[in-house]
Each structure stands twice: as C-alpha cells, then as structure tokens.
MIFIKOL-640138 format. One record per residue (C-alpha): residue number from 1; residue in three letters; x, y, z. Coordinates in steps of 0.2 Angstrom, whole numbers. Last residue first. Example, Ala and Ser with C-alpha at 12.3 -4.5 7.8 and 13.67 -1.06 7.14 Angstrom:
<recs>
[rec 2 SER [68 -5 36]]
[rec 1 ALA [62 -22 39]]
</recs>
This chain:
<recs>
[rec 300 ALA [-141 133 -178]]
[rec 299 ARG [-123 133 -172]]
[rec 298 VAL [-115 123 -158]]
[rec 297 ALA [-96 127 -156]]
[rec 296 VAL [-86 113 -148]]
[rec 295 ARG [-80 110 -130]]
[rec 294 GLU [-74 92 -131]]
[rec 293 GLY [-81 80 -119]]
[rec 292 LEU [-77 76 -101]]
[rec 291 ILE [-68 59 -105]]
[rec 290 GLY [-64 64 -123]]
[rec 289 GLN [-74 68 -138]]
[rec 288 PRO [-70 52 -147]]
[rec 287 ARG [-77 41 -133]]
[rec 286 LEU [-74 22 -135]]
[rec 285 TYR [-62 23 -150]]
[rec 284 LEU [-54 40 -145]]
[rec 283 VAL [-52 34 -127]]
[rec 282 LEU [-44 17 -133]]
[rec 281 ILE [-32 26 -145]]
[rec 280 LEU [-26 38 -131]]
[rec 279 ALA [-24 24 -119]]
[rec 278 GLY [-13 15 -131]]
[rec 277 PHE [-3 31 -133]]
[rec 276 ILE [0 31 -114]]
[rec 275 PHE [2 12 -113]]
[rec 274 ALA [16 12 -126]]
[rec 273 ASP [24 27 -119]]
[rec 272 SER [26 18 -102]]
[rec 271 TRP [32 2 -108]]
[rec 270 ALA [51 6 -107]]
[rec 269 GLY [48 12 -89]]
[rec 268 ALA [45 -6 -84]]
[rec 267 LEU [30 -15 -75]]
[rec 266 TYR [25 -10 -58]]
[rec 265 GLY [32 7 -55]]
[rec 264 GLN [35 13 -73]]
[rec 263 VAL [17 7 -78]]
[rec 262 LEU [9 15 -62]]
[rec 261 ALA [19 31 -65]]
[rec 260 GLU [14 33 -83]]
[rec 259 LEU [-4 29 -79]]
[rec 258 VAL [-4 42 -65]]
[rec 257 GLY [3 55 -76]]
[rec 256 ILE [-9 51 -91]]
[rec 255 VAL [-24 52 -79]]
[rec 254 LEU [-18 68 -71]]
[rec 253 GLY [-15 77 -87]]
[rec 252 GLY [-32 71 -94]]
[rec 251 LEU [-41 77 -78]]
[rec 250 VAL [-33 95 -79]]
[rec 249 ALA [-36 96 -98]]
[rec 248 GLY [-54 90 -96]]
[rec 247 GLY [-57 103 -83]]
[rec 246 ILE [-51 116 -96]]
[rec 245 ASN [-61 109 -110]]
[rec 244 GLY [-55 113 -127]]
[rec 243 ILE [-49 96 -130]]
[rec 242 GLY [-58 83 -119]]
[rec 241 GLY [-49 74 -106]]
[rec 240 VAL [-40 61 -117]]
[rec 239 VAL [-37 75 -130]]
[rec 238 ALA [-29 86 -118]]
[rec 237 ALA [-19 72 -110]]
[rec 236 THR [-13 67 -128]]
[rec 235 PHE [-8 85 -131]]
[rec 234 ALA [2 85 -114]]
[rec 233 LYS [10 69 -120]]
[rec 232 LEU [16 77 -136]]
[rec 231 GLY [21 93 -128]]
[rec 230 LEU [32 83 -116]]
[rec 229 MET [39 73 -130]]
[rec 228 PHE [44 89 -140]]
[rec 227 GLY [49 99 -125]]
[rec 226 MET [64 90 -118]]
[rec 225 ASP [74 91 -135]]
[rec 224 PHE [86 106 -130]]
[rec 223 SER [90 98 -113]]
[rec 222 ILE [86 101 -95]]
[rec 221 ARG [92 94 -78]]
[rec 220 GLY [88 95 -60]]
[rec 219 TYR [72 86 -61]]
[rec 218 TYR [61 97 -50]]
[rec 217 VAL [70 113 -52]]
[rec 216 GLY [70 111 -71]]
[rec 215 SER [52 105 -71]]
[rec 214 LEU [47 121 -61]]
[rec 213 VAL [56 132 -73]]
[rec 212 GLY [48 124 -88]]
[rec 211 THR [31 122 -81]]
[rec 210 VAL [30 140 -76]]
[rec 209 ALA [35 145 -93]]
[rec 208 ALA [22 134 -101]]
[rec 207 LEU [9 141 -91]]
[rec 206 ALA [15 159 -96]]
[rec 205 ALA [15 153 -114]]
[rec 204 GLY [-3 147 -113]]
[rec 203 ILE [-8 164 -105]]
[rec 202 ALA [1 174 -119]]
[rec 201 PHE [-7 163 -133]]
[rec 200 ALA [-24 165 -125]]
[rec 199 ALA [-21 184 -123]]
[rec 198 ALA [-16 186 -141]]
[rec 197 ILE [-32 177 -147]]
[rec 196 LEU [-42 189 -135]]
[rec 195 ALA [-34 205 -142]]
[rec 194 THR [-37 200 -160]]
[rec 193 VAL [-55 195 -156]]
[rec 192 ASN [-59 212 -148]]
[rec 191 VAL [-77 208 -143]]
[rec 190 GLY [-90 221 -147]]
[rec 189 MET [-105 211 -150]]
[rec 188 LEU [-102 210 -168]]
[rec 187 ARG [-85 202 -165]]
[rec 186 ALA [-92 189 -154]]
[rec 185 ALA [-105 184 -167]]
[rec 184 ASP [-91 183 -180]]
[rec 183 HIS [-80 173 -170]]
[rec 182 ASP [-93 160 -164]]
[rec 181 ILE [-93 148 -150]]
[rec 180 ALA [-75 149 -144]]
[rec 179 LEU [-76 168 -145]]
[rec 178 ALA [-91 167 -133]]
[rec 177 ARG [-80 157 -121]]
[rec 176 MET [-66 170 -123]]
[rec 175 ALA [-78 184 -119]]
[rec 174 ALA [-83 175 -103]]
[rec 173 GLY [-65 173 -98]]
[rec 172 THR [-62 191 -101]]
[rec 171 MET [-77 196 -91]]
[rec 170 THR [-71 185 -77]]
[rec 169 ARG [-80 171 -67]]
[rec 168 GLN [-80 155 -78]]
[rec 167 ALA [-63 156 -88]]
[rec 166 PHE [-53 164 -74]]
[rec 165 TRP [-60 153 -60]]
[rec 164 ILE [-55 138 -71]]
[rec 163 MET [-38 145 -73]]
[rec 162 GLY [-36 149 -55]]
[rec 161 VAL [-41 131 -50]]
[rec 160 MET [-27 125 -62]]
[rec 159 LEU [-14 137 -56]]
[rec 158 THR [-18 132 -38]]
[rec 157 GLY [-17 114 -42]]
[rec 156 ALA [0 117 -51]]
[rec 155 LEU [7 125 -36]]
[rec 154 GLY [1 112 -24]]
[rec 153 ILE [6 97 -35]]
[rec 152 VAL [23 105 -38]]
[rec 151 VAL [26 109 -20]]
[rec 150 LEU [20 92 -14]]
[rec 149 ASP [31 83 -26]]
[rec 148 MET [45 94 -20]]
[rec 147 GLY [44 89 -2]]
[rec 146 ALA [47 71 -8]]
[rec 145 LEU [36 59 1]]
[rec 144 ARG [41 45 13]]
[rec 143 ILE [26 33 18]]
[rec 142 ALA [28 22 33]]
[rec 141 GLY [19 34 44]]
[rec 140 ILE [20 51 36]]
[rec 139 THR [38 55 32]]
[rec 138 ILE [42 71 22]]
[rec 137 THR [57 72 11]]
[rec 136 GLU [69 86 6]]
[rec 135 THR [79 83 -10]]
[rec 134 ALA [72 97 -21]]
[rec 133 LEU [71 109 -7]]
[rec 132 SER [89 108 -4]]
[rec 131 TYR [92 116 -21]]
[rec 130 ASN [105 110 -33]]
[rec 129 PRO [107 123 -46]]
[rec 128 TYR [99 117 -63]]
[rec 127 ALA [110 106 -73]]
[rec 126 ARG [112 107 -92]]
[rec 125 GLU [111 92 -104]]
[rec 124 ARG [122 91 -119]]
[rec 123 ALA [117 97 -136]]
[rec 122 GLY [125 115 -135]]
[rec 121 PHE [119 131 -127]]
[rec 120 ILE [117 142 -142]]
[rec 119 LEU [117 130 -157]]
[rec 118 LYS [106 118 -147]]
[rec 117 ILE [94 132 -142]]
[rec 116 ILE [92 137 -160]]
[rec 115 GLU [90 119 -166]]
[rec 114 GLU [76 116 -153]]
[rec 113 MET [67 132 -158]]
[rec 112 ALA [68 128 -176]]
[rec 111 PHE [60 110 -173]]
[rec 110 ALA [46 118 -164]]
[rec 109 VAL [44 132 -177]]
[rec 108 SER [43 119 -191]]
[rec 107 LEU [29 110 -181]]
[rec 106 THR [20 126 -178]]
[rec 105 VAL [21 130 -197]]
[rec 104 LEU [15 113 -202]]
[rec 103 LEU [0 114 -191]]
[rec 102 PHE [-5 131 -196]]
[rec 101 GLY [-3 127 -215]]
[rec 100 LEU [-14 111 -212]]
[rec 99 THR [-28 122 -204]]
[rec 98 SER [-27 135 -217]]
[rec 97 ARG [-37 151 -217]]
[rec 96 GLY [-46 154 -200]]
[rec 95 ILE [-29 157 -192]]
[rec 94 LEU [-15 157 -205]]
[rec 93 ARG [-12 176 -206]]
[rec 92 ALA [-11 176 -187]]
[rec 91 TYR [2 162 -185]]
[rec 90 LEU [18 168 -192]]
[rec 89 LEU [23 186 -188]]
[rec 88 ARG [10 191 -175]]
[rec 87 LEU [8 174 -167]]
[rec 86 LEU [27 171 -167]]
[rec 85 THR [30 187 -159]]
[rec 84 LEU [16 184 -146]]
[rec 83 SER [24 167 -141]]
[rec 82 LEU [41 175 -140]]
[rec 81 LEU [34 189 -129]]
[rec 80 ALA [25 176 -118]]
[rec 79 THR [41 166 -116]]
[rec 78 GLY [52 180 -111]]
[rec 77 ALA [39 187 -99]]
[rec 76 ILE [36 170 -91]]
[rec 75 ALA [54 166 -91]]
[rec 74 VAL [58 182 -82]]
[rec 73 GLY [45 179 -69]]
[rec 72 ALA [51 161 -66]]
[rec 71 ALA [69 167 -64]]
[rec 70 LEU [63 180 -51]]
[rec 69 LEU [52 167 -42]]
[rec 68 ILE [67 155 -41]]
[rec 67 GLY [78 168 -34]]
[rec 66 LEU [65 174 -21]]
[rec 65 LEU [63 156 -16]]
[rec 64 THR [82 152 -14]]
[rec 63 PRO [86 169 -5]]
[rec 62 MET [96 179 -16]]
[rec 61 ALA [115 177 -18]]
[rec 60 GLN [111 165 -32]]
[rec 59 VAL [103 179 -42]]
[rec 58 TRP [118 190 -40]]
[rec 57 ALA [129 176 -46]]
[rec 56 GLN [119 172 -62]]
[rec 55 GLU [116 154 -65]]
[rec 54 LEU [98 155 -59]]
[rec 53 MET [94 167 -73]]
[rec 52 VAL [102 157 -87]]
[rec 51 TRP [93 141 -80]]
[rec 50 GLY [76 151 -80]]
[rec 49 ILE [78 156 -98]]
[rec 48 PHE [83 138 -102]]
[rec 47 SER [68 131 -94]]
[rec 46 ALA [57 144 -103]]
[rec 45 VAL [64 138 -120]]
[rec 44 MET [60 120 -116]]
[rec 43 VAL [42 124 -110]]
[rec 42 LEU [40 134 -126]]
[rec 41 ASP [45 118 -135]]
[rec 40 GLY [29 110 -129]]
[rec 39 HIS [19 124 -137]]
[rec 38 ALA [26 122 -154]]
[rec 37 PHE [13 110 -159]]
[rec 36 ASN [0 124 -158]]
[rec 35 ILE [-16 115 -162]]
[rec 34 LEU [-30 124 -170]]
[rec 33 ARG [-49 128 -166]]
[rec 32 VAL [-45 146 -164]]
[rec 31 ILE [-53 150 -147]]
[rec 30 GLY [-53 133 -138]]
[rec 29 TYR [-38 127 -147]]
[rec 28 VAL [-27 141 -139]]
[rec 27 MET [-33 139 -121]]
[rec 26 THR [-33 120 -123]]
[rec 25 TYR [-16 118 -129]]
[rec 24 GLY [-10 129 -114]]
[rec 23 LEU [-20 119 -102]]
[rec 22 ALA [-12 104 -108]]
[rec 21 VAL [5 111 -103]]
[rec 20 LEU [-1 113 -85]]
[rec 19 ALA [-10 96 -85]]
[rec 18 TYR [6 87 -91]]
[rec 17 PHE [16 95 -77]]
[rec 16 SER [3 91 -65]]
[rec 15 GLY [2 73 -71]]
[rec 14 VAL [21 71 -67]]
[rec 13 THR [17 77 -49]]
[rec 12 GLY [1 66 -48]]
[rec 11 GLY [10 51 -55]]
[rec 10 ILE [24 53 -42]]
[rec 9 ILE [10 54 -28]]
[rec 8 LEU [2 39 -35]]
[rec 7 VAL [18 29 -35]]
[rec 6 GLN [21 34 -17]]
[rec 5 VAL [3 29 -12]]
[rec 4 LEU [6 12 -21]]
[rec 3 THR [22 9 -13]]
[rec 2 GLU [14 12 4]]
[rec 1 MET [0 0 0]]
</recs>
C-alpha cells in the first residue's frame, strides 16, 4: 500500500506538469480551433531562460525562493513575448485560413526552436542549481514523500483552479468562451477578437514557462529536446480529457501522469509510452470527444 501511495504521488506530480501544458493547448484550441505543436518547446525555451537566470551570481546570492520566483518571472515574460511574436509574424495570417498550414508552421517552429537552443547552449544536458528543497522528504507513517512533489502538486493545483475561475468568473473569460462559439457573433457584440487570441497565446505561454522552470528545479536537468515529447504527452492528455475543455485538460493530465507512474512502478519504464498512446487510442475509440467532452461550437 505504501508503494502504491508513493507511485500515485509521483503520478500526480508528473500529471501536474502534463496538465499545465495541456491547459496551454486548450486555451489556444478553444478559441482558434487549431493545435499549436510548438507549445511543448515553449516549455523547453522557458527552462533555459530560467537556467540562465539562476546561474547568475547575483541571483544565487538571493534567498532560494526569491531567486526561483525571479527566474520564473523572467521566463514568463520572455516566453510570452516569444509566443506573441510568433503569433504576429507567423500564425495570425493562417488562423481561419489554413488548418494544415498552421499545423506545419507550428511543427517547423518547434524544430527551429530546438535547433536554435542547441546551437546556443550545445546538445548536452544542463544542470539546474542543486536546491535543498528538491531533496527534502516528508515522512507520514511508513510513507516517505518528496517535499518537491507536494510543492509541484500544490502550485499546479492552484494554477489550475485559478484558470477555471478565470474562464468561468471573469469578463475576459466569458468573452473567450463566446469567441470559442462564434468569432463573427463575438465580433459583432464588441469583442476584440485579435486581443483575445493574443491573450490566449500569452496565457498558454505563461503556463508553459512555469512548467519549464518548475520541471528544471524538480528534475535538476534540462535539454534542448525535452519539449517535444512533453508537448506530445500533454496534447494526448488534452485529447483524453476533452480538447478545449479546461477541466478535461486537468483530468487528462492527471490520468496520463498516474498511468505513466503505475506502468513505470509496476512494469517497466520502457512500456510507459506504449500504454500512454494506447490509452489515447482506446479513449478515441470508445469516446472520441474525450472523458469530459470536447467543447465545440454549436450553431443553428
């Protein structure tokens, strides 16, 4: 039982990473009905921005938490700026015009970002500073929990609840939901479509940035190719939960994370990807709209 609980905690941690990235996919898809396959590599870019900041002597002289928050803030700003620049220069003219073109461009951008980071920082892994927080454990009875697991789950859970509140309880969230139903009708009612699309990309990039810095602190290592598979699994989580559904992105991320942890804990790590994508096939076969259902526009 103790092993099972520990495996589930690890699964919840990994699932929290997937859920945060899946939320970024969902934000964009919910508004423009397109998948940004470069989103996973925004996580990678953010992790390197965070690493550069945390390697600075004046940042290392700060209290640990303050330094990490500063690195995360710079990563959020840098990643959001990158995402908005890509939207302005490459994506905007394809939205609503060419679905295939948008997918191909975002895939190209993903590979381009990986190659640029590899050219700048090299192909080898980079190590994040070794923080005591990442190695501390908490003992509850016979169960030993890593303190960082609880930090990741708690922070991710707070962000997820905040995103649900934002979508359901704010004017901007209501405008985004209206935009997801019908762009033309929303525009006629005074909604600034261009600004809301930009906001969706910026919010998704901010979530990716938090994930990048948090995963760097959690795992201790980052690499130029870390974003693609993370993005692919997060996209799988979004589809499993119900693409375009914020609650579905959270649920899908946790389901995929727990499934991966169970396979790695009781079978072998080499089988985890096979089970994850097998679960995607099964869900799409039994319930194509995802567990909680895809949020799609309904027009008369």
